[in-house]
ZAPA-389068 format. One record per residue: x, y, z of N, C-alpha, C, CB in turn; residue in three letters; residue number from 1. Coordinates in steps of 0.05 Angstrom, whole numbers, m for minus. Atoms other than C-alpha are relative to their C-alpha. Glycine has a CB too. Layout:
(site (X, Y, Z), (X, Y, Z), (X, Y, Z), (X, Y, Z), "ALA", NUM)
...
! end
This chain:
(site (m5, m17, m20), (129, m129, m216), (m17, 32, m6), (35, 2, 2), "MET", 1)
(site (9, m23, m7), (84, m76, m184), (8, 29, 13), (m13, m8, 10), "ILE", 2)
(site (m5, m25, m20), (97, m4, m160), (m21, 10, 22), (4, 25, m16), "LYS", 3)
(site (28, m26, m16), (59, 27, m105), (21, 10, 18), (m36, m14, 22), "LEU", 4)
(site (m15, m29, m20), (80, 84, m48), (m20, m13, 28), (m12, 47, m15), "ILE", 5)
(site (12, 15, m31), (77, 50, 21), (m1, 19, 24), (20, m27, 12), "GLN", 6)
(site (m9, m25, m21), (70, 89, 81), (18, m16, 16), (m25, 18, 19), "VAL", 7)
(site (m22, 22, m17), (132, 78, 127), (m3, 16, 28), (41, m2, m15), "VAL", 8)
(site (m3, m13, m28), (126, 89, 214), (33, 7, m7), (m8, m25, 33), "PRO", 9)
(site (m28, m15, m1), (192, 138, 215), (7, m5, 35), (m2, 40, m11), "ALA", 10)
(site (3, 8, m33), (177, 128, 305), (m9, m2, 2), (1, 4, 19), "ASN", 11)
(site (17, 8, m9), (149, 122, 352), (m24, 25, 13), (14, m17, 17), "GLN", 12)
(site (17, m22, m6), (108, 195, 357), (m23, 7, m25), (18, 24, 7), "ASN", 13)
(site (26, m2, 26), (55, 167, 298), (11, 23, m26), (m36, 17, 17), "ASP", 14)
(site (m9, m10, 31), (101, 199, 246), (12, m17, m25), (20, 20, 4), "GLU", 15)
(site (m20, 18, 37), (114, 171, 172), (0, 10, m11), (m5, m23, m21), "HIS", 16)
(site (2, m12, 23), (129, 183, 112), (m4, m21, m22), (24, 16, m5), "TYR", 17)
(site (m7, 23, 18), (126, 150, 41), (12, m4, m15), (m10, m7, m10), "LEU", 18)
(site (m27, 9, 7), (168, 108, 4), (m14, m15, m26), (20, m20, 25), "LEU", 19)
(site (14, 26, 20), (165, 77, m71), (14, m29, 2), (3, 8, m36), "GLU", 20)
(site (m10, 27, m8), (165, 4, m66), (m7, m10, m23), (m9, m14, 25), "VAL", 21)
(site (1, 24, 18), (167, m49, m121), (5, m26, 12), (19, 4, m20), "THR", 22)
(site (4, 29, m4), (133, m120, m110), (m12, m20, m17), (m11, m2, 19), "LEU", 23)
(site (3, 16, 26), (132, m181, m141), (m22, m5, 8), (18, m24, m9), "ASN", 24)
(site (44, 3, m7), (51, m197, m147), (4, m36, 9), (m34, 5, m49), "PRO", 25)
(site (2, 35, m14), (70, m279, m135), (4, 9, 30), (31, m29, m11), "ALA", 26)
(site (3, m4, m24), (91, m254, m66), (m27, 5, 10), (14, 18, 5), "HIS", 27)
(site (16, m13, m8), (30, m226, m55), (m32, m23, 14), (m2, 20, m26), "ILE", 28)
(site (14, 22, m11), (m15, m278, m3), (m31, 18, 4), (17, m13, 30), "VAL", 29)
(site (19, m18, m7), (m72, m214, 14), (2, 18, m15), (0, 8, 23), "SER", 30)
(site (12, m27, 10), (m110, m154, 4), (m16, 15, 7), (m7, 1, m18), "VAL", 31)
(site (17, m17, m13), (m144, m117, 51), (m3, 33, 8), (2, m11, 18), "ASN", 32)
(site (2, m37, m1), (m169, m42, 67), (10, 1, 32), (m41, 18, m5), "SER", 33)
(site (m13, m20, m27), (m135, m1, 125), (m18, 16, 13), (22, 21, m7), "SER", 34)
(site (16, m16, m6), (m182, 25, 161), (21, 19, 24), (m29, m16, 8), "ASP", 35)
(site (m20, m14, m24), (m124, 49, 225), (8, 19, m19), (28, m18, 16), "LYS", 36)
(site (m19, m14, 22), (m82, 85, 162), (m22, 13, m14), (20, m20, m20), "TYR", 37)
(site (24, m19, 10), (m151, 120, 139), (m4, 18, 27), (m31, m18, m10), "LEU", 38)
(site (11, m13, m22), (m169, 145, 217), (25, 16, 2), (m10, m18, 26), "MET", 39)
(site (m19, m21, 5), (m96, 167, 212), (11, 30, m15), (9, m11, m6), "LEU", 40)
(site (8, m11, 19), (m106, 198, 153), (m13, 34, 9), (m18, m21, m11), "LEU", 41)
(site (11, m11, m3), (m161, 239, 173), (1, 9, 26), (m14, m8, m7), "HIS", 42)
(site (m15, m14, m27), (m127, 256, 239), (33, 20, 0), (7, m28, 19), "GLN", 43)
(site (m28, m12, 17), (m65, 285, 199), (19, m5, 11), (3, 29, m4), "ASN", 44)
(site (m23, 6, m7), (m17, 249, 223), (20, m22, m22), (m6, m10, 28), "LYS", 45)
(site (m19, 13, 24), (3, 220, 156), (15, 34, m16), (m28, m23, m31), "LEU", 46)
(site (m14, m21, 17), (46, 264, 107), (m7, 16, m20), (17, m10, m10), "PRO", 47)
(site (11, m14, 22), (33, 315, 72), (m6, m4, m39), (16, 18, 5), "ASP", 48)
(site (2, 19, 30), (5, 305, m8), (m26, m10, 0), (21, m29, m3), "GLY", 49)
(site (32, 15, m6), (m52, 263, 15), (m18, 14, m1), (m7, m12, 25), "LEU", 50)
(site (26, m8, 3), (m115, 282, 7), (m20, m23, 7), (m4, 9, m27), "SER", 51)
(site (29, 16, m22), (m178, 253, 44), (m18, m16, m8), (m21, 16, 11), "ASN", 52)
(site (m1, 32, 24), (m195, 202, m20), (18, m17, 0), (4, 4, m29), "ASN", 53)
(site (m20, 25, 6), (m136, 168, m10), (m17, m21, 22), (40, 6, 9), "HIS", 54)
(site (m8, 14, m6), (m147, 99, 10), (27, m14, 3), (m12, m4, m6), "GLU", 55)
(site (m31, 15, m6), (m92, 42, 44), (m10, m24, 1), (18, 7, 29), "PHE", 56)
(site (10, 18, 3), (m90, m17, 39), (23, m31, 19), (m4, 2, m34), "VAL", 57)
(site (m22, 22, 0), (m51, m85, 73), (3, m10, m7), (5, m11, 9), "GLU", 58)
(site (m10, 22, 10), (m10, m124, 38), (16, m25, 16), (15, 10, m18), "ILE", 59)
(site (m12, 20, m5), (8, m190, 58), (23, m7, m9), (m11, m15, m4), "SER", 60)
(site (m25, 0, 12), (79, m214, 37), (0, m31, 4), (26, 19, 14), "LEU", 61)
(site (m15, 26, m3), (93, m295, 20), (29, m2, 33), (20, m2, m38), "SER", 62)
(site (m13, m8, m20), (149, m277, 68), (m4, m3, 35), (1, 23, m9), "ASN", 63)
(site (29, m12, m35), (95, m260, 134), (16, 27, 1), (1, m25, 49), "GLY", 64)
(site (5, m29, m8), (118, m191, 125), (m29, 11, m14), (29, 20, m10), "ARG", 65)
(site (27, m9, 19), (65, m136, 111), (10, 27, m4), (m35, m1, 15), "THR", 66)
(site (m12, m32, 10), (71, m64, 73), (m35, 11, m4), (26, 1, m41), "VAL", 67)
(site (27, 0, 3), (14, m20, 80), (13, 23, m14), (m26, m1, 23), "ILE", 68)
(site (m4, m11, 17), (6, 16, 18), (m19, 21, m9), (5, m17, m14), "ALA", 69)
(site (8, m21, 13), (m27, 80, m16), (m19, m16, m17), (23, 17, m14), "VAL", 70)
(site (11, 2, 19), (m94, 62, m56), (m17, m36, 24), (23, 2, m35), "GLY", 71)
(site (30, 4, m11), (m164, 22, m53), (14, m35, m7), (m37, 17, m22), "SER", 72)
(site (m2, 21, 20), (m162, m59, m63), (m8, m3, m23), (m7, m15, 5), "PRO", 73)
(site (11, 9, 26), (m189, m59, m125), (23, 18, m9), (m33, 6, m9), "GLN", 74)
(site (m7, m5, 17), (m128, m15, m154), (25, m16, 5), (m3, 25, m6), "VAL", 75)
(site (m31, 27, 6), (m72, m66, m130), (m17, m24, m20), (15, m23, 44), "ILE", 76)
(site (13, 12, 20), (m120, m113, m162), (6, 1, m18), (m17, 3, m3), "TYR", 77)
(site (1, m7, 31), (m119, m82, m224), (32, 11, m2), (m27, 28, m9), "GLU", 78)
(site (m24, m11, 13), (m43, m69, m226), (13, m33, 15), (13, 39, 11), "LYS", 79)
(site (m20, 30, m9), (m26, m136, m201), (m2, m22, m32), (m21, m23, 37), "ILE", 80)
(site (13, 6, 32), (m75, m162, m268), (17, 8, m19), (m27, 15, m7), "GLN", 81)
(site (m13, m21, 25), (m41, m117, m313), (39, m16, 4), (m4, 52, 13), "ALA", 82)
(site (m33, 5, m6), (30, m136, m283), (m1, m31, m20), (11, m6, 45), "SER", 83)
(site (m1, 38, 10), (5, m213, m299), (4, 14, m26), (m33, m30, 3), "LYS", 84)
(site (11, m6, 27), (m11, m187, m372), (23, 4, m1), (m21, 19, m10), "LYS", 85)
(site (m35, m10, 6), (59, m157, m384), (16, m25, m6), (17, 17, 29), "LEU", 86)
(site (m12, 36, 5), (90, m225, m367), (m9, m14, m14), (m2, m20, 21), "LEU", 87)
(site (m1, 20, 25), (52, m264, m411), (m10, 13, m33), (m21, m26, 9), "LEU", 88)
(site (m7, m11, 24), (61, m216, m464), (m26, 8, m12), (16, m19, m17), "GLY", 89)
! end
């Protein structure tokens, strides 16, 4: 399992909040950069506490759900790999 910080839309006014989520890496189908959320960050439409250096990814899951998380694709990949190593011993 991997822990990530998810960006969750709060309402129709472009407000968002951050939520810690735990995902099963076996259910991750794809991880892609999200320029949309990078643009929202630069427009100050995301919660305080995020720096302009943060990156965002769109994670597609096997159940069809999509999760927007804080981090680069490389960081997410490294978390997935570390999780697999823990499971293998």
